[in-house]
N, CA, C and O atoms as CSV, one atom per row, in Angstrom:
chain,resi,resn,atom,element,x,y,z
A,1,MET,N,N,-70.604,-166.269,-26.026
A,1,MET,CA,C,-69.594,-165.717,-27.232
A,1,MET,C,C,-69.822,-164.229,-26.892
A,1,MET,O,O,-68.758,-163.706,-26.560
A,2,GLU,N,N,-70.814,-163.426,-26.871
A,2,GLU,CA,C,-71.070,-162.103,-26.610
A,2,GLU,C,C,-70.233,-161.666,-25.519
A,2,GLU,O,O,-69.475,-160.706,-25.657
A,3,ALA,N,N,-70.339,-162.402,-24.300
A,3,ALA,CA,C,-69.499,-161.998,-23.229
A,3,ALA,C,C,-68.158,-161.859,-23.444
A,3,ALA,O,O,-67.504,-160.930,-22.973
A,4,ILE,N,N,-67.606,-162.929,-24.287
A,4,ILE,CA,C,-66.087,-162.781,-24.407
A,4,ILE,C,C,-65.638,-161.569,-25.295
A,4,ILE,O,O,-64.646,-160.903,-24.998
A,5,VAL,N,N,-66.423,-161.309,-26.413
A,5,VAL,CA,C,-66.287,-160.314,-27.198
A,5,VAL,C,C,-66.400,-158.871,-26.375
A,5,VAL,O,O,-65.694,-157.913,-26.689
A,6,GLU,N,N,-67.189,-158.831,-25.486
A,6,GLU,CA,C,-67.298,-157.773,-24.683
A,6,GLU,C,C,-66.072,-157.450,-23.770
A,6,GLU,O,O,-65.650,-156.318,-23.533
A,7,ALA,N,N,-65.571,-158.623,-23.296
A,7,ALA,CA,C,-64.405,-158.483,-22.431
A,7,ALA,C,C,-63.191,-158.353,-23.128
A,7,ALA,O,O,-62.248,-157.761,-22.604
A,8,LEU,N,N,-63.107,-158.869,-24.314
A,8,LEU,CA,C,-61.966,-158.506,-25.208
A,8,LEU,C,C,-61.959,-157.023,-25.553
A,8,LEU,O,O,-60.833,-156.571,-25.763
A,9,ALA,N,N,-62.940,-156.201,-25.654
A,9,ALA,CA,C,-63.041,-154.940,-26.083
A,9,ALA,C,C,-62.946,-154.080,-24.699
A,9,ALA,O,O,-62.835,-152.856,-24.774
A,10,ASP,N,N,-62.984,-154.635,-23.632
A,10,ASP,CA,C,-63.019,-153.663,-22.497
A,10,ASP,C,C,-61.640,-153.110,-22.043
A,10,ASP,O,O,-60.887,-153.909,-21.487
A,11,PRO,N,N,-61.229,-151.827,-22.220
A,11,PRO,CA,C,-59.766,-151.221,-22.138
A,11,PRO,C,C,-59.455,-151.824,-20.541
A,11,PRO,O,O,-58.272,-152.044,-20.280
A,12,GLY,N,N,-60.255,-152.034,-19.708
A,12,GLY,CA,C,-59.607,-152.116,-18.396
A,12,GLY,C,C,-59.143,-153.686,-18.180
A,12,GLY,O,O,-58.624,-154.029,-17.118
A,13,ARG,N,N,-59.351,-154.545,-19.181
A,13,ARG,CA,C,-58.940,-155.808,-19.220
A,13,ARG,C,C,-57.779,-155.915,-20.280
A,13,ARG,O,O,-57.587,-156.953,-20.915
A,14,SER,N,N,-57.113,-154.923,-20.413
A,14,SER,CA,C,-56.172,-155.192,-21.597
A,14,SER,C,C,-54.948,-156.359,-21.268
A,14,SER,O,O,-54.481,-157.153,-22.085
A,15,SER,N,N,-54.586,-156.219,-19.857
A,15,SER,CA,C,-53.718,-157.285,-19.474
A,15,SER,C,C,-54.259,-158.509,-19.756
A,15,SER,O,O,-53.518,-159.224,-20.430
A,16,TRP,N,N,-55.352,-158.990,-19.445
A,16,TRP,CA,C,-55.994,-160.062,-19.732
A,16,TRP,C,C,-56.114,-160.514,-21.152
A,16,TRP,O,O,-55.832,-161.651,-21.530
A,17,ARG,N,N,-56.612,-159.412,-22.019
A,17,ARG,CA,C,-56.619,-159.713,-23.211
A,17,ARG,C,C,-55.350,-160.035,-24.008
A,17,ARG,O,O,-55.375,-160.801,-24.971
A,18,ALA,N,N,-54.297,-159.458,-23.598
A,18,ALA,CA,C,-52.996,-159.820,-24.200
A,18,ALA,C,C,-52.750,-161.316,-23.916
A,18,ALA,O,O,-52.348,-162.091,-24.784
A,19,THR,N,N,-53.006,-161.655,-22.701
A,19,THR,CA,C,-52.577,-163.091,-22.325
A,19,THR,C,C,-53.599,-163.963,-23.131
A,19,THR,O,O,-53.133,-164.895,-23.786
A,20,VAL,N,N,-54.858,-163.759,-23.142
A,20,VAL,CA,C,-55.711,-164.709,-24.014
A,20,VAL,C,C,-55.400,-164.695,-25.288
A,20,VAL,O,O,-55.425,-165.770,-25.887
A,21,LEU,N,N,-55.054,-163.535,-25.960
A,21,LEU,CA,C,-54.779,-163.772,-27.222
A,21,LEU,C,C,-53.380,-163.976,-27.686
A,21,LEU,O,O,-53.137,-163.823,-28.883
A,22,ASP,N,N,-52.582,-164.254,-26.983
A,22,ASP,CA,C,-51.262,-164.655,-27.193
A,22,ASP,C,C,-50.998,-166.211,-27.119
A,22,ASP,O,O,-50.918,-166.785,-26.033
A,23,VAL,N,N,-50.879,-166.800,-28.206
A,23,VAL,CA,C,-50.859,-168.395,-28.286
A,23,VAL,C,C,-49.623,-168.795,-27.495
A,23,VAL,O,O,-49.630,-169.874,-26.903
A,24,ARG,N,N,-48.656,-168.067,-27.450
A,24,ARG,CA,C,-47.519,-168.362,-26.716
A,24,ARG,C,C,-47.682,-168.956,-25.286
A,24,ARG,O,O,-46.858,-169.716,-24.777
A,25,HIS,N,N,-48.897,-168.505,-24.657
A,25,HIS,CA,C,-49.319,-168.707,-23.254
A,25,HIS,C,C,-49.958,-169.935,-23.371
A,25,HIS,O,O,-49.992,-170.577,-22.321
A,26,HIS,N,N,-50.559,-170.531,-24.500
A,26,HIS,CA,C,-51.349,-171.717,-24.489
A,26,HIS,C,C,-50.821,-172.841,-25.204
A,26,HIS,O,O,-51.281,-173.964,-25.001
A,27,VAL,N,N,-50.000,-172.660,-25.928
A,27,VAL,CA,C,-49.371,-173.680,-26.900
A,27,VAL,C,C,-47.931,-173.968,-26.588
A,27,VAL,O,O,-47.244,-172.961,-26.413
A,28,VAL,N,N,-47.410,-174.971,-26.496
A,28,VAL,CA,C,-46.048,-175.438,-26.438
A,28,VAL,C,C,-45.873,-176.434,-27.586
A,28,VAL,O,O,-46.687,-177.291,-27.928
A,29,ILE,N,N,-44.649,-176.173,-28.134
A,29,ILE,CA,C,-44.306,-177.050,-29.279
A,29,ILE,C,C,-42.868,-177.269,-28.982
A,29,ILE,O,O,-42.035,-176.388,-28.768
A,30,ARG,N,N,-42.645,-178.786,-28.998
A,30,ARG,CA,C,-41.112,-179.161,-28.954
A,30,ARG,C,C,-41.174,-180.108,-29.767
A,30,ARG,O,O,-42.200,-180.709,-30.086
A,31,CYS,N,N,-39.690,-180.373,-30.293
A,31,CYS,CA,C,-39.586,-181.557,-31.367
A,31,CYS,C,C,-37.894,-182.028,-31.026
A,31,CYS,O,O,-37.089,-181.432,-30.310
A,32,ASP,N,N,-37.725,-183.147,-31.716
A,32,ASP,CA,C,-36.328,-183.613,-31.771
A,32,ASP,C,C,-35.852,-183.343,-33.234
A,32,ASP,O,O,-36.762,-183.652,-34.004
A,33,GLU,N,N,-34.795,-182.895,-33.866
A,33,GLU,CA,C,-34.420,-182.857,-34.920
A,33,GLU,C,C,-33.560,-183.906,-35.328
A,33,GLU,O,O,-32.474,-183.953,-34.751
A,34,HIS,N,N,-33.839,-184.887,-36.324
A,34,HIS,CA,C,-32.692,-185.842,-36.839
A,34,HIS,C,C,-32.214,-185.465,-38.129
A,34,HIS,O,O,-32.819,-185.435,-39.201
A,35,LYS,N,N,-30.901,-185.152,-37.825
A,35,LYS,CA,C,-30.068,-184.714,-38.985
A,35,LYS,C,C,-29.445,-185.538,-39.908
A,35,LYS,O,O,-28.995,-186.570,-39.409
A,36,PRO,N,N,-29.268,-185.393,-41.186
A,36,PRO,CA,C,-28.724,-186.390,-41.954
A,36,PRO,C,C,-27.581,-187.263,-41.539
A,36,PRO,O,O,-27.460,-188.461,-41.795
A,37,ASN,N,N,-26.590,-186.348,-40.726
A,37,ASN,CA,C,-25.410,-187.145,-40.284
A,37,ASN,C,C,-25.541,-187.966,-38.943
A,37,ASN,O,O,-24.601,-188.375,-38.261
A,38,GLY,N,N,-26.828,-188.120,-38.708
A,38,GLY,CA,C,-27.180,-189.079,-37.722
A,38,GLY,C,C,-27.316,-188.298,-36.127
A,38,GLY,O,O,-27.842,-188.778,-35.123
A,39,GLU,N,N,-26.731,-187.099,-36.266
A,39,GLU,CA,C,-27.036,-186.382,-35.046
A,39,GLU,C,C,-28.451,-186.071,-34.544
A,39,GLU,O,O,-29.338,-185.934,-35.387
A,40,VAL,N,N,-28.697,-185.965,-33.413
A,40,VAL,CA,C,-30.263,-185.654,-32.849
A,40,VAL,C,C,-30.048,-184.705,-32.005
A,40,VAL,O,O,-29.186,-184.838,-31.136
A,41,GLU,N,N,-30.772,-183.619,-32.114
A,41,GLU,CA,C,-30.770,-182.541,-31.195
A,41,GLU,C,C,-32.425,-182.760,-30.589
A,41,GLU,O,O,-33.452,-182.770,-31.269
A,42,THR,N,N,-32.317,-182.902,-29.325
A,42,THR,CA,C,-33.808,-183.222,-28.548
A,42,THR,C,C,-34.354,-181.766,-27.900
A,42,THR,O,O,-33.667,-180.760,-27.729
A,43,ARG,N,N,-35.633,-181.918,-27.621
A,43,ARG,CA,C,-36.498,-180.971,-27.000
A,43,ARG,C,C,-36.271,-179.484,-27.517
A,43,ARG,O,O,-36.143,-178.559,-26.715
A,44,LEU,N,N,-36.228,-179.304,-28.851
A,44,LEU,CA,C,-36.043,-178.006,-29.437
A,44,LEU,C,C,-37.560,-177.134,-29.229
A,44,LEU,O,O,-38.674,-177.628,-29.399
A,45,GLU,N,N,-37.290,-175.842,-28.853
A,45,GLU,CA,C,-38.450,-175.129,-28.914
A,45,GLU,C,C,-38.002,-173.693,-29.448
A,45,GLU,O,O,-36.858,-173.275,-29.273
A,46,PRO,N,N,-38.926,-173.022,-30.066
A,46,PRO,CA,C,-38.805,-171.896,-30.874
A,46,PRO,C,C,-37.861,-170.875,-29.939
A,46,PRO,O,O,-36.850,-170.318,-30.368
A,47,GLY,N,N,-38.311,-170.756,-28.768
A,47,GLY,CA,C,-37.557,-169.569,-28.070
A,47,GLY,C,C,-36.171,-169.811,-27.597
A,47,GLY,O,O,-35.536,-168.955,-26.982
A,48,THR,N,N,-35.642,-171.157,-27.933
A,48,THR,CA,C,-34.193,-171.408,-27.583
A,48,THR,C,C,-33.465,-171.463,-28.944
A,48,THR,O,O,-32.312,-171.867,-29.097
A,49,LEU,N,N,-34.142,-171.086,-29.743
A,49,LEU,CA,C,-33.520,-171.293,-31.442
A,49,LEU,C,C,-32.978,-169.753,-31.950
A,49,LEU,O,O,-33.595,-168.770,-31.539
A,50,SER,N,N,-31.991,-169.605,-32.714
A,50,SER,CA,C,-31.610,-168.434,-33.222
A,50,SER,C,C,-32.711,-167.927,-34.318
A,50,SER,O,O,-33.672,-168.637,-34.614
A,51,GLY,N,N,-32.530,-166.869,-34.791
A,51,GLY,CA,C,-33.580,-166.445,-35.833
A,51,GLY,C,C,-34.023,-167.185,-36.804
A,51,GLY,O,O,-35.211,-167.476,-36.948
A,52,GLY,N,N,-32.914,-167.615,-37.690
A,52,GLY,CA,C,-33.120,-168.640,-38.782
A,52,GLY,C,C,-33.627,-169.966,-38.340
A,52,GLY,O,O,-34.510,-170.556,-38.962
A,53,GLU,N,N,-33.077,-170.425,-37.283
A,53,GLU,CA,C,-33.520,-171.743,-36.780
A,53,GLU,C,C,-35.066,-171.652,-36.492
A,53,GLU,O,O,-35.836,-172.509,-36.926
A,54,GLY,N,N,-35.461,-170.640,-35.785
A,54,GLY,CA,C,-36.844,-170.491,-35.263
A,54,GLY,C,C,-37.691,-170.433,-36.279
A,54,GLY,O,O,-38.771,-171.018,-36.214
A,55,GLN,N,N,-37.291,-169.663,-37.443
A,55,GLN,CA,C,-38.023,-169.385,-38.520
A,55,GLN,C,C,-38.282,-170.795,-39.346
A,55,GLN,O,O,-39.390,-171.111,-39.779
A,56,ARG,N,N,-37.180,-171.530,-39.485
A,56,ARG,CA,C,-37.394,-172.793,-40.078
A,56,ARG,C,C,-38.135,-173.695,-39.512
A,56,ARG,O,O,-38.738,-174.503,-40.218
A,57,PHE,N,N,-38.232,-173.725,-38.112
A,57,PHE,CA,C,-38.797,-174.616,-37.055
A,57,PHE,C,C,-40.453,-174.293,-37.390
A,57,PHE,O,O,-41.293,-175.114,-37.758
A,58,THR,N,N,-40.627,-172.948,-37.162
A,58,THR,CA,C,-42.244,-172.401,-37.252
A,58,THR,C,C,-42.610,-172.786,-38.892
A,58,THR,O,O,-43.741,-173.169,-39.190
A,59,SER,N,N,-41.667,-172.658,-39.781
A,59,SER,CA,C,-42.378,-172.887,-41.099
A,59,SER,C,C,-42.612,-174.059,-41.084
A,59,SER,O,O,-43.730,-174.347,-41.512
A,60,PHE,N,N,-41.668,-175.304,-40.581
A,60,PHE,CA,C,-42.075,-176.725,-40.526
A,60,PHE,C,C,-43.481,-176.946,-39.995
A,60,PHE,O,O,-44.389,-177.619,-40.483
A,61,VAL,N,N,-43.449,-176.190,-38.832
A,61,VAL,CA,C,-44.882,-176.647,-37.965
A,61,VAL,C,C,-46.124,-176.043,-38.712
A,61,VAL,O,O,-47.227,-176.588,-38.676
A,62,MET,N,N,-45.857,-174.830,-39.421
A,62,MET,CA,C,-47.063,-174.464,-40.045
A,62,MET,C,C,-47.308,-175.287,-41.243
A,62,MET,O,O,-48.451,-175.550,-41.617
A,63,GLY,N,N,-46.196,-175.717,-41.876
A,63,GLY,CA,C,-46.484,-176.631,-43.203
A,63,GLY,C,C,-47.112,-177.937,-42.948
A,63,GLY,O,O,-47.974,-178.440,-43.669
A,64,ALA,N,N,-46.608,-178.469,-41.841
A,64,ALA,CA,C,-47.254,-179.744,-41.266
A,64,ALA,C,C,-48.805,-179.684,-40.821
A,64,ALA,O,O,-49.637,-180.573,-41.004
A,65,ALA,N,N,-49.006,-178.430,-40.192
A,65,ALA,CA,C,-50.507,-178.233,-39.898
A,65,ALA,C,C,-51.392,-178.094,-41.179
A,65,ALA,O,O,-52.517,-178.580,-41.292
A,66,LEU,N,N,-50.763,-177.398,-42.087
A,66,LEU,CA,C,-51.699,-177.114,-43.397
A,66,LEU,C,C,-51.854,-178.679,-44.050
A,66,LEU,O,O,-52.966,-179.137,-44.311
A,67,ALA,N,N,-50.573,-179.452,-44.285
A,67,ALA,CA,C,-50.763,-180.587,-44.861
A,67,ALA,C,C,-51.755,-181.426,-44.259
A,67,ALA,O,O,-52.478,-182.149,-44.945
A,68,TYR,N,N,-51.842,-181.351,-42.701
A,68,TYR,CA,C,-52.888,-182.041,-42.180
A,68,TYR,C,C,-54.125,-181.759,-42.446
A,68,TYR,O,O,-54.961,-182.622,-42.716
A,69,GLN,N,N,-54.396,-180.329,-42.386
A,69,GLN,CA,C,-55.866,-179.866,-42.530
A,69,GLN,C,C,-56.274,-180.088,-44.108
A,69,GLN,O,O,-57.340,-180.599,-44.450
A,70,LEU,N,N,-55.388,-179.685,-44.899
A,70,LEU,CA,C,-55.589,-180.098,-46.450
A,70,LEU,C,C,-55.652,-181.435,-47.222
A,70,LEU,O,O,-56.130,-181.649,-48.336
A,71,ALA,N,N,-55.030,-182.313,-46.327
A,71,ALA,CA,C,-54.990,-183.534,-46.976
A,71,ALA,C,C,-56.287,-184.459,-46.972
A,71,ALA,O,O,-57.058,-184.570,-46.019
A,72,SER,N,N,-56.387,-185.068,-48.130
A,72,SER,CA,C,-57.786,-186.020,-48.363
A,72,SER,C,C,-57.507,-187.194,-47.101
A,72,SER,O,O,-56.392,-187.594,-46.767
A,73,PRO,N,N,-58.659,-187.575,-46.577
A,73,PRO,CA,C,-58.399,-188.669,-45.520
A,73,PRO,C,C,-58.226,-190.149,-46.329
A,73,PRO,O,O,-58.665,-190.258,-47.474
A,74,PRO,N,N,-57.682,-191.062,-45.780
A,74,PRO,CA,C,-57.424,-192.169,-46.594
A,74,PRO,C,C,-59.053,-192.720,-46.696
A,74,PRO,O,O,-60.003,-192.427,-45.971
A,75,PRO,N,N,-58.987,-193.665,-47.928
A,75,PRO,CA,C,-60.410,-194.146,-47.948
A,75,PRO,C,C,-60.781,-195.062,-46.828
A,75,PRO,O,O,-59.944,-195.885,-46.456
A,76,GLY,N,N,-61.963,-195.001,-46.247
A,76,GLY,CA,C,-62.469,-195.559,-45.249
A,76,GLY,C,C,-62.078,-194.974,-43.854
A,76,GLY,O,O,-62.340,-195.673,-42.875
A,77,SER,N,N,-61.522,-193.855,-43.677
A,77,SER,CA,C,-61.359,-193.374,-42.254
A,77,SER,C,C,-62.330,-192.309,-42.201
A,77,SER,O,O,-62.764,-191.594,-43.104
A,78,PRO,N,N,-62.601,-192.345,-40.899
A,78,PRO,CA,C,-63.632,-191.412,-40.412
A,78,PRO,C,C,-63.467,-189.859,-40.791
A,78,PRO,O,O,-62.331,-189.385,-40.833
A,79,PRO,N,N,-64.449,-189.162,-41.033
A,79,PRO,CA,C,-64.320,-187.649,-41.382
A,79,PRO,C,C,-63.824,-186.940,-40.166
A,79,PRO,O,O,-64.130,-187.372,-39.055
A,80,THR,N,N,-63.142,-185.968,-40.293
A,80,THR,CA,C,-62.665,-185.085,-39.125
A,80,THR,C,C,-63.754,-184.041,-39.041
A,80,THR,O,O,-64.506,-183.957,-40.011
A,81,ALA,N,N,-63.972,-183.094,-37.834
A,81,ALA,CA,C,-64.599,-182.048,-37.938
A,81,ALA,C,C,-64.400,-181.079,-38.902
A,81,ALA,O,O,-63.242,-181.054,-39.318
A,82,PRO,N,N,-65.304,-180.115,-39.488
A,82,PRO,CA,C,-64.927,-179.229,-40.316
A,82,PRO,C,C,-64.261,-178.084,-39.867
A,82,PRO,O,O,-63.897,-177.226,-40.671
């Protein structure tokens, strides 16, 4: 861990640091949106949406992640890592 912290602090590795710390290089999120009128938009990605749509998409993903992390597991299910 110490080696990683030192590498992140090294001014000569600023390009590497920017790549490592930018989650857009490590995580890809896509979804299909099912609208109330039956229309389905497929393979939506944050970078392809307008500002408001991207914000709604991001809020939905963050809300789902929080709900998953904060929800109590069903009785009898194995515990997840802390």
